[in-house]
N, C-alpha and C positions, 0 to 999 in steps of 0.2 A: 448441506454446504461437506459431513461427511461421507452423503454417500454420493456424489459428486466426483469427488477424490478415490474413492475405492472401483468409481467406472474409472479413471484415468488410471487408473492402477493395473486395471485388468487389462487396459491399454495398451498400458507399455511393454507388459511379461506376453501377451501375447503378441502383440506385433513384432515388439523386438526381440524378448529373451529368447523366445521358443517358437521360434521361426526361423529355423536353418537357413541358411542361404542358396540350401540346395533344392530346398523347397518352393525359397519366389522364383531359382531359375528352370523350375518344373510348371510352377504355375505361369511363367513368363512364355517357356514353348505348346503350352494345352493350353493355356489358359483355361476356358469353362469344362474341356473334358479333365484337367486336373483333379483325379482326388485329396491331393494336397490343399488344393481350396476349401472344398467343402471340412475336413481335418483341422486348417487353422481354424474356421469358422468356429465348426464345434468345440475349440479349445477356447474362444473366447466365451462364445457362452457359458462351456463350465467354469472358464478363473469367472465371471459374474456372479452367480449362482453360488459360492465357494466363498467371495468376498463377501457377498447377503448375507448368507448362510439362511433362506427361507426360502423356501421352493411355493410362498405363496405367492411370489414377484417372476412368474414363467412368465405373464407376458411383459416385464420388459426387456428379459430375456431374450424373448422370440421377437420382438423389437429391436434389438441393440446387434442380432443374429443377419436380421434381415438385412437391415441398413451395412452392417459391415459389409455382408456377403454381395451385396448390389455397388457400392460403393470400388471395393476391390474386384468386379468382373469389369466395371468403366474404365476402372483406368488399365487391369492387364489389352483389354482393345485398344484402348485410344492412344499409350504412350508410343512411342517409337525411341530407336538408339536412341537420335540426337537429344532428345527432352524428358528422357527418364529424372533427372532429377529436379526436375520444373516438375513432375506429377509424382513423382513422390511428396513433394509439398502443398501442392496440391489436395491429394489422396489424404496424407496426414488431417489438413485444416478440414475436408468434407467430415473426416471421424469423429473428432472434436466437435466442430459444430453438430452432430447428428448426437455426441453421447450428454452434450448441455441442449439437445429440442429432448428426449427421450428422461432425463430427468428434471427439468421442467415440468412436464406432463404430471412425472409425480411428485412435485415437491411438497404438493398439501396433502401427501398423504404419510399414516404413520407406518416408518418403520421399524422392526423388531428386529433390535440390537439384541443379539443373543450371543454373537463369537468380537469378544477384542473389547466389549463396548464398552468399557474403561479408559480401553489405553487410545486414545482419540489419534496424539500426538507419535504413535507409530506408522500410523496411515500418511501423514503431512509428511513424515521424515522419510519414510517408504519411496515414494511419491516421488521427492525431493531426487534423492540418493539413486534413483531407476533415471530420471531424466540426466541428471548429469554423469550418468557412468555410459549406459550402453545407446539411452536414446539421444544424447548428445553428441556422442563419436558419429553417429548416422550423419544426424543435421550440420554437424563441421565441414565432416565430409563430404557431404554433397551440395554444400555452400563452397567449397575452395577447388569443388574437381574441376572449374573451368583452368583457371591455374595449376593447380595438381599435376594433370596429364603435361602440362610444359619442364616437368623436372624428375627427372628419375627415382621411380620408390622403389624401384628394387636393385637398390647399392648393396651389394655385399659386405658393406662396413658398416651396415645397424640391422642392427637387432628385430627377429621379427616382430612386430606390428607395435612398436618402442614409441614413437608417435604415440597411435592410439589410447597406451596406456598410462604413457606421461598425459597427457591428456585428462584422464583420466581422473586420475592423478591431484593434477594440478586443480579440476575446477569442485573436488570435493576439499580441497585445502584452500582455496576461496571460501566456499560456503562457508565450513567452519569459522574460519574469518570473521566471514557477515553476523551471521548468528549467534557467536559472542561478543559482538564491536568489538573486536579487534581492529579495524580497516589499514593499521600501521603494517599489518603482518603482509597483506594484498601488497606495497612497495617494496616490503622485504622478497616477498618469493618473486615478481616480477624481475629487480636489480638480479640475486641470483642468477634465474632465468637469463638473464640478460650477458652476467657473466660465462656462464655455460656457453652459450650461445656467439657470444664474439669472435669463439677461435673458429667455427666453422663460418661462418660469414667474413672471417676474414683472407678464409684459404679461397671461397670460391671469387671473392672478389664480384660480387650479381648485384647486380640492386635490382631485380625481379626474385633472387628467393630475398633479399633482406625486407621485400616490400611482402613475400607472399607468408614468410612468417608473422612478422607485423600483422596480421590480419588476420592471419589467424590468430595469435595470441590475444588481440581486442574482439575478437568475437566470444572465444571461451570466457574469458574472464568476464563480457558484459555480461553468457548466458547464464554464471554460476554470481554474478552478483545478482542481477536482474530475479535469480533462483532463492535467495538470500533473503533479498526481502520481502519476496512473496511467503517467505514459509514464515518470517517474521508475524507478518499480516496476520496469516489464517492461525500460529497458535495465542497469539492475541484476543480473534476472536472465540475463539472455545477456550479461554478462561475469564 
């Protein structure tokens, strides 16, 4: 199981943390002719090698590089401006499926853990934190895109990317409350957010804005709660 978690961490880092928006824009413009596409795929391979820390598994790395490249190329040619959000989820779903298939292919092999062997919990929490911050921020943005375009996101009175970082902190707080068993903290956090948001909603007098904030909050909290419960299950599995 720890191998699967490492492969997912490599995917999160390579696809979200180490892929600037400028690379995404160039890939969408030049498609298979973009050098950033191949650099992006190479980074994925290097990340997997680093996390597994053994060149003996070069074939596993090669399979992941090939599958990632094929999936990304299909997405670049298939997506249009009107269906980018849909293709984001299709692309990520295919990547996760390919990772699962490669992991199952090598499941029965003995892996030589020479890097952080005793610290399995580190990888579980690292995967959760990456997902709750960088990955979930994009997931929530894509899920809310069809509604967010109806609002003025370039409000001069708002701090740059404030909503994004508030969402990250919010999910991390909920995650900590879940894994530590302090479920009442989630209610306190939700109440505090409602108090701070009351002024905005009162001034806006906009039912759509209220529904938008409510949907975003429920999605964000749901992601954090499920992530926390899954983390608890994984930790118990390794004990």
